[in-house]
Each structure stands twice: as structure tokens, then as C-alpha cells.
C-alpha positions as MATLAB code, in Angstrom:
seq = 'MATTRTQTQTSRNDYRCSMERNQSGKYCVRIKVHYPRHAWTLGVYFLASSFDRAMKKLEEGLDFLQRNEEKLWFWGVDRAEDLGFSAEFLKEAGLRLDRRIEFPRKAANLSVAPEKDVPAFALAPVRRGLAESLEAPRALAAAGD';
ca = [
     -14.590  -13.578  -32.102;
     -12.567  -10.827  -33.758;
     -13.064   -8.564  -30.734;
     -11.515  -11.103  -28.387;
      -8.567  -11.587  -30.703;
      -8.015   -7.828  -30.945;
      -8.263   -7.483  -27.172;
      -5.684  -10.227  -26.692;
      -3.313   -8.654  -29.197;
      -3.583   -5.185  -27.659;
      -3.347   -6.230  -24.012;
       0.110   -5.636  -22.659;
       1.807   -6.325  -19.355;
       2.541   -2.952  -17.802;
       5.648   -2.535  -15.661;
       6.386    0.421  -13.379;
       9.984    0.469  -12.200;
      11.525    2.692   -9.558;
      14.988    2.925   -8.064;
      16.115    4.499   -4.808;
      19.255    4.361   -2.692;
      18.692    2.981    0.805;
      20.538    3.987    3.988;
      23.299    1.439    3.379;
      23.946    2.781   -0.133;
      22.353   -0.135   -1.984;
      20.053    0.404   -4.911;
      16.495   -0.718   -4.160;
      14.647   -1.497   -7.384;
      10.892   -1.928   -7.175;
       8.752   -3.360   -9.947;
       4.978   -3.261  -10.043;
       3.558   -5.289  -12.903;
      -0.055   -5.325  -14.004;
      -1.077   -8.459  -15.900;
      -4.287   -7.622  -17.812;
      -5.127  -11.214  -18.846;
      -5.873  -12.108  -15.234;
      -6.482   -8.512  -14.098;
      -4.008   -8.640  -11.231;
      -0.974   -6.745  -10.021;
       2.244   -8.059   -8.499;
       4.827   -5.994   -6.657;
       8.421   -7.198   -6.280;
      11.756   -5.663   -5.385;
      15.459   -6.462   -5.189;
      18.640   -4.836   -3.939;
      21.831   -4.285   -5.937;
      25.233   -2.868   -5.061;
      25.671   -0.686   -8.170;
      23.538    0.995  -10.813;
      24.874   -1.262  -13.557;
      24.209   -4.383  -11.477;
      20.698   -3.091  -10.744;
      20.028   -2.684  -14.459;
      21.312   -6.194  -15.209;
      19.109   -7.647  -12.458;
      16.173   -5.558  -13.690;
      16.517   -7.042  -17.167;
      16.679  -10.558  -15.709;
      13.741   -9.843  -13.396;
      11.557   -8.529  -16.214;
      12.360  -11.604  -18.300;
      11.436  -13.844  -15.344;
       8.161  -11.996  -14.729;
       7.268  -12.224  -18.425;
       8.073  -15.938  -18.757;
       6.336  -16.991  -15.558;
       3.102  -14.994  -15.666;
       0.856  -18.072  -15.462;
       2.779  -19.687  -12.590;
       2.933  -16.429  -10.665;
      -0.784  -15.874  -11.113;
      -1.636  -19.454  -10.102;
       0.438  -19.353   -6.924;
      -0.184  -15.683   -6.167;
      -3.946  -15.501   -6.708;
      -5.515  -18.932   -7.081;
      -3.496  -20.350   -4.202;
      -3.033  -17.155   -2.226;
      -3.004  -19.076    1.053;
       0.311  -20.581   -0.064;
       2.272  -17.318   -0.307;
       5.315  -19.122    1.022;
       5.683  -20.919   -2.289;
       5.289  -17.674   -4.241;
       8.005  -16.043   -2.160;
      10.345  -19.013   -2.702;
       9.613  -19.053   -6.441;
      10.452  -15.340   -6.682;
      13.544  -15.784   -4.504;
      14.998  -18.182   -7.103;
      15.076  -15.213   -9.490;
      16.516  -12.862   -6.859;
      13.165  -11.105   -6.340;
      11.120  -10.565   -3.181;
       7.439   -9.798   -2.712;
       6.892   -6.074   -2.211;
       4.029   -5.620    0.219;
       4.300   -1.826    0.329;
       1.174   -0.069   -0.921;
       2.712    3.280   -1.876;
       4.788    3.360   -5.055;
       7.206    6.206   -5.861;
       5.825    8.833   -8.233;
       9.109    8.889  -10.130;
       8.932    5.660  -12.100;
       9.884    4.369  -15.532;
       7.180    2.551  -17.461;
       7.414   -0.335  -19.879;
       4.690   -2.307  -21.692;
       5.299   -5.729  -23.218;
       2.909   -8.121  -24.928;
       2.241  -11.210  -22.778;
       4.620  -14.126  -23.313;
       6.987  -12.007  -25.436;
      10.621  -11.348  -24.597;
      11.480   -7.925  -23.260;
      13.240   -6.229  -26.186;
      16.664   -4.882  -25.218;
      16.022   -1.559  -26.984;
      12.971   -0.988  -24.744;
      15.205   -0.937  -21.670;
      17.173    2.152  -22.793;
      14.396    4.632  -21.867;
      13.826    2.739  -18.596;
      17.541    2.982  -17.763;
      17.546    6.699  -18.563;
      14.393    7.311  -16.507;
      15.786    5.454  -13.489;
      19.117    7.290  -13.711;
      17.260   10.628  -13.834;
      15.127    9.680  -10.824;
      18.313    9.051   -8.815;
      19.839   12.374   -9.861;
      16.726   14.457   -9.079;
      17.085   14.300   -5.245;
      20.776   15.212   -5.536;
      19.970   18.187   -7.779;
      17.338   19.405   -5.304;
      19.768   19.030   -2.396;
      22.450   20.981   -4.256;
      19.977   23.751   -5.101;
      19.091   24.038   -1.405;
      22.735   24.517   -0.345;
];
């Protein structure tokens, strides 16, 4: 029994977050979360008009994904034929299903124990990583000029 308890305590929800600017200048934030308890992965995204707004929505989105793991799994896996409900449930939080298979190599990672709040201090390295990923293409473009 101790092994199961240790496994449960060490399993963490893993989030990969990426941010890119689209053609209209909006920030497209993609989140790929792996939930180890049910061994499944969910991809979502949202658009924001500014970097600061994107970070605020990212924090809210991560909180939503943490709090609703069981519901998301039930509607996303157990009842996969009812993806319409999953999409509507995500839409309430300002998120959309991300059906793209490829995920950007430049991503910030975050791990959080299931059912725990996302600690605010853990978002600082994510914010820094996302800001750096946005600056990298600009730096490469400037070097090419």
C-alpha cells in the first residue's frame, strides 16, 4: 500500500505552455497538460490581445484545468463521443480544444500536484520563458538584417 501512496504523492500534472504571435498580432497561448492519474493528455489554447492579458488568462486557465481534472477526463475520454460538451465546458473558461498534433519546441514547463492550486511563484519562470520565446524570433530576424 505504501507504494501506491508514494506514487500518488509524486505524480504531478505536467503543463507545457507556448506563446506565439499570430498574423493579426494576437498572442496565441497553447497549453498541453498531461494528467498522470488517468494517463491522458489534453491540449487547449486561447487568444489574448496583450502579453499581460495572456499571462492573466494563462493563470486562470491553469487554475481551471487543475480544478476540473476529473470532469475534463470524464467528458474528454470516457464520453469522447460527446466532444461538443467538452468544448462548451472549456469555452466557459475561455479555452478551446487544440487539435494540432505538433507543439512548439520553445515551451515553458510547469508541474503541479493534482488537485492543488497553482502557486503564484511558480508562474514567474513560466512568464520569463514565454517572454524569451517571443523575443527569440525577433533577435534572429535582427541578426539576419
